N, C-alpha and C positions, 0 to 999 in steps of 0.2 A: 504493500499499499504506500502511496506517495506520502512524504512527510516534507511539506514545502513551507518555507519562511520567506517573507519579503523583507528587504532591507532598503531604506530610503535615506541614505547619507546626504547631508548638506555640506557643500564645500565653499570656502570663501574665495571664489574665483568665478566671475561671471563675464569676463571680457576676452580671455585667451582660450579659444576653442582648442588649440593644440594641447594646452595643459590638461584640459578636461578629457580629451581624447586619451592621453597617456594614463589618466586615472582610471578610465573605463577599461583600457587594456589590462591594467593591473588586476582589476576586479575579475575580468573575464579569463585571466590566467588559471583560475581554479576550475577544474573539470566539473561540469554539470551546472554551471552558473549561466543564467540568461539575463541580459540587460534589456529591460523592457522600455525604458524611457529615460531621456535626459533633457533637462530644461536649464537654460542659462539666462540670467537676468542682468543686464548691464547696469541698471540703476541700482539694484540691490547688491550688485557685485557678488553674485551668489549662484551656485549651480546645484540642482537636485538630480541625483541619479537613482533610478528605481531598478532593482534587480531581485530576482528570485532564484532559489536553489534549495537543494536538500539541506535539512536541519544540520546534518553532520559537516557540511562544507561552507555554509553561508557565513559563518564567523570568520573563517580564514579569508574569504573574499573581501569582507569588510576591512580586516586588518591590513591586507595588501593595498587596498584603496587609500586608507589612511596614511600608510607609509609613503606612497607615491605623492600624495598631496603634500606631505611634510617637506618633501624634497623640492616641490615646485612652487609652493605658496609661502610668501613671507608677509606676515601680518604687520610687521613694522612699516611696510610700504602699502598697506591696504586701507581704503576707505570706501565706504558704500552705505546704502540706505538701511541695510538690515543689521540688527544687533549680532555680534559674534564674539566668541572667545577662542576660537581655534581655526587653523587652516582646514582641518576636517571638523567642522563645528559640532554637529550632532549626528549620531549614528543610532537610529532606532531599528529594532527587530520586530516584526509583526507576524503572528501566526496566521497561516493561510489554510493548510490542509494537514490533518493528521498530527498536529503539534499543538500543545497546550501553551497558555501564557507562561506557566511555570517554567516549561522548557526553554522558552525564548528568554526568560530572565537568566537561566544558566548560560545560554549562548552569549548573552550580553556581558555577564561577569567574566566569562573566559576571554572574550574578545578584549575587554578592558585590560585585563592583566597582560595580554599579549601586546597590546599597543604600547603599554609602558615598558615592557621587557625589550621589545624590538626597536622602538622609535625613541624612547626617553620622553614620550609625551604623557603627562599626567591625565587622569581620567576621573570624571565625575559620573555617578550613575543617577538616572532619573526615571520618572514614571514608575512602572511596575518594579524595576530594578533598584529603585532608590534605597539607600541605606538609612535615611532618615525622612520623616514626613515633610520637612521643609524643602527637601531636595526633589520632591515628586514633580514640582512645577519647574519647567525649563527656565522660566523668567527669573526665578530666585537664583538659580545658579549663574545665569549670564548677566546679572546685574553688575553695572560698571564696565562691561565689555572687556576686551583683551587689555586695554590700557590700564583701566582701574583695577581689574582683578589681579594683574601681575604685581601690583604694589600691595594690595590689601592681603594677599596670601602670606606675606612676610610678617605682618603685624597681627593678623586676626586668625586664630586657629579655627574658627568656625567656618572660614571661607576656603580652607585648604582642601585639595582634591581627595577623593576616596581612595585612589591608587596612585602612588608615585608622589613626586613633589618633595617639599611644598612649593618650590619655585616652578613657574610655568616654563615650557620650552621657549627658548629665546625668540624663535621666529614662527613656531607652529602652535604656540599657546597651549591650550588644553583641549580635550575632546570630551563631549557629553555622550555617553552610551546608555541605551535603555531598551526596554520592551514595552509595547503599547498596542492598543487596538488600531484599526485602520483609521487614518486621519486624512481629511481633505484639506489640502493647502490651496487657498482661493483668494485671489485679489480683485477688489472692485475699484475701477478707476472712475474718478469724478470729473465733471466737466468744469474744473477750476484748478488753478495752480497753487491755491492757498492751502498749505499743509495743515494749518491750524483748524480748518474745517474738517479734514479727514481725522485729525486727532480727537476733536470733539465727538464726532460720530463714533469713532472706535471706543471711547469711553462710555458712550451710551449703550452700546450693544454687547460689550464683552462681559463675561461672567464675573470677573474679579472686581468690576465696578458696579455690580448689581444688575447687569443686563441679562442676556439670554444664557442659559446653561449650555455648557460644552462649546462655548465660543471664546476663542483668544483673538484679540484684534489690536492693531496699532495703526497709526496714521504715518505715512511716509510720503516723500516728494520724489516724483520721477523726473529727475533733472533734464534728461534728454527730451522728454515729451512735454515738459512744462505742465505737468498734471499732478494733483494730489491723489493718493491712493489709500483705500482702507485694506490693509493686508491682514488676512485671517487664517486661523487653523480651526477647523471644526472637528472636535474630538469624538463626537457621536452624532453622525448625521441622521440617524433614525430617531433620536430624541429631539434634536433641533435641526430640521432639515434645510437644505440650501435654499429652498424657495422662501422659507420663513425669514431667513437671514437677509436674502436679497430685498424682500418687501420692507424689512425694517430699515435697511440702509437707504433704500429709495425714499422712504418717508422722512427720515432724518435729513437726507440731502435736500429735499424739497423745502423743509423748514429752514435750511441754511441758505436757501435761495439759489441752489444749483441742482444738478441732475446726475444720473449715472450715464457714463459714456460707454462703458463696456466692462467685461470682467475677464479674468484669466485664471485657468486651472493650472496649478503647478503639480507636475507629476501625473498620477492617474486618479480616476474617479470611479467608483462602483456603478454599475448600470442601474442598480436599485435607486441610487440617489437622483439619476436623471429621470427615471420613471416617476418618481415622486414629484419631481418639479414640473415635468410635463403635464401630469394629471392636474396639478394645481393651477398652472397658468393658462391651460386650455379649458379648465373648468369642465372636464369630461365627467358627467354625472355618474356613468357606469363604469369608471375606470377600474381595472384589475390587471395583474400582470399578464394574464392570457390574452389581452388585447394587443400585446407587443408581438409583432410577427416573428421575431427570432425566438421568443419564448415558446410560442405555439409550435413553430417548426421543431424546436428541440424536443418537445413532447411527442410530436408526430413521428419522429424518426426513431423512437424506441418503444412503440406500444407492444411489439411482438418480436420474438427471436427471428421469424421468417422475414419480416420487413426489414429489420436491422441488417441481417446478412445479405439480403438482396441489395440493399443500398451499398453496403461495402464492396460487394462484388462488382456492381455497376461502376463504382469509383475506380477500382483497380483496372477494370476493362476499358475505361475511358482513355482517349488518346492524349493524356496528360502525364507529366513526369511523376506526380504524386496523387494518391499513395502508390508506392512501387514495391520492389523486392523486400525492403527493410520492414515496411508495415506488414506485408504478407508473412514474413518470417516471424514477426512478433505475434501475429494472429495464429499461426501454426503452433507456437509455443503456448499461447493461451488456451487453445483447444486441447493440447496435450495435458496441461495442468487441470483443465475442467474434467477430462476423463478420469484423471487420477483422483480428483476430488469426488467424482460420482462413485467410483469403485470403493474408495475408502469410506464413504458415507453408507454404502450398502453393506460393506463387510463388517462394520464396527459393531453391529448387533451381536455377532457371534464371535468376533475377534476384536476384543477391546484395544489391542495394540494398534489396530487400524485408526482409531480415533486420534492417536498421538500425531499422525502425519497428516490428518485431514486439514488442519490449520495451515500447514506448510503449502499444500496445493492451493488453498484459497488465497493466501497472500501472493503467491507467485501469479495466479491468474489475474488478480486485480492489478498487479504491477504490469503485466504484459498487455492487458486491455488498454491501459493508459499509453504504453509504448507504441501502440498502433498509430495513435494520432501524433505522439511526440516525434516519431521517426519522419513522418511527412513534413511536420513543421520545421524540423531541423534542416531538411533538405531545401525547403523553401527559403530558409534563412541564408543558405549558401547561394542560391540563385539571386536573392536580393543583393547580396554582397557583390556579386559579379556585375550587377547593374550600376554600381556606384562609379563615379569617375576614378581613373586609375590612381590619381594622387591621393585618394581617400580609401582605397580598396584593401590595402594590405592588412591592416589590423582587423577590420570586421570580417574579411574573408578567413583569416587564420582562426579567428574565434568561432566562426560558424562551422569551419571544417571540424574543429574540435568537437562540437556538438554532434555533427553528422557522423562521426566516428564513435563518439561515446554512447549514443543511444543503442545502436545494434550490438556494441560490445556488452552492454548491460544486459540486453536481451539474451545473448548467448550464455552469459554467466548465470542469469536467473534460470534458464532452462537446464543448463548443466547442474545447477544446484539441486533441482528436484529429481533428476534422473535416478539417483540411488534409492529414493523413496519409491519410484515405480517398481524397481527390482524387489524391494522389501515387500511391497504390496502384492507382488505375484505369489509370494510364499503364504500370504494371509488370506487371499481372496479365493473363492471357489473356482474351479476349472472353467465353469461357464462364463466367467468374467475375463479370462485371459485374452480373448479376442479384443476386448476393449483396451487392455493393457498393451497388446501388440500394436494396435492403432496409435496408442499414445506414445509409445517408443518411436515408431516411424515419424510421427509428427514432430517429436522432440528432435530427432536427428535432422529432419529437414530444417527445422528452426535454427538449430545451431550452425548448419552448413550455410544457410541463407544469410544469417546475421554476420558470420565470419566474412563472407564475400563482401558485404557491404562495408564492413570495417576496412578491409584490405583495399577496396577501391578508393576510399577516401584518404588512406595513408599515403597513396602516391603523390598527392598534392601538398603534403605537409612540408613546411620549412622549420617548424619547431622540433628540433631533434630530441630534446628531453621528453616532450609529450609523445612522440613516436616511439621512443625507446620504452616508455612505460606501457603504452598500448601493445607493443610487440611482446613484452614480457607477460602481459595478461593473456594474450592469445596463445603463447607457448604453454601457459598453465592450463588453458582450456584443453589442449591436446593430450594432457597426461591422463 
């Protein structure tokens, strides 16, 4: 079963795209990590990178990103509209799938220790990872910003970091690491250049000033655009939805004699938040998620096994590059695991030992089901990288090739992992079920051979010799 975590680090650099690209490459150097989005803001002089990955690897990716940022960003030369205390200012971990908030706290704590050990950057913990109540809120930690905090830590023990220090890093400051729920970073631009108007509106709507719960807000000036902005974080959009906040800001702006000129989403936003906003502003009396085409389509595609299988076969047969051999190999492996799960389930009534391996097959099947789609997505990422201009292609192409090789390699390893259980099951199951196990064995063999072929074809394009060596070592281990 997938165990996915999102990480959304904020870096104090919003004007040098080459520096941000270097940080992205460092993050993507960890196997299994996918960068979903990057946002640069010149006025805030800040960038937000959104990436996801397995719980076991997401922390390492974050640490590598922080380390590269420390090499490239000098806070003593940095000015911008957004408060900050670090080159890598804040690094939150968000549970997505199969991972609890408590596990994300553990990831945050380990990442913080590694940031100090490798980079000499002291770390504060916030939100769910905070070691004291007053440090739950990021604003409390960031008070005084880099310039004020580096002086205060020397005189005030209450302001000292949780890990490392007490002095801040000379040029990279400190990093705030934590675990939290999904957050929407959202800015509303006003049709005025008067930043005091934005500050007054921010005070009216934010929770800390008695405004709306789960809303953090501040007023900033966009120098390049000569506009004032209400910059916000919505920490629970289901309790305080985006449309409620938008309406509140619009009302306060009208009272100030101005209006909303536009808004900007930083990073990613859940579909549910947009559904709620659309229903509100369109005043759809009968709105429910089933009215959204994509939601209804997703339901329609899985009502029965037959229709789902037919759809997949039609997709494979279509004259398009994906889904292809890699997805088919994962599907063969999932079928093999499903047959093992079936036989183990039937045999366990008379052979209790069969129950012990039932869960092994179930977990493998769930993993391989997801790999069917992941393989197609990884290949599409390679194709997208090839469409980039040559001068920007090298980094994204290498990273996408890593993913295109990693997915089928994980498929082969997962199938090889449950093959011994198929042999054990043959000794436990009645002879009448051996034909099912024969079929499962044949499917498993096909899955491994197909997955290996997909790994090897991607290896030919690699320039990363270290990654190639690690992949080849895993292929050799598979053959034993």
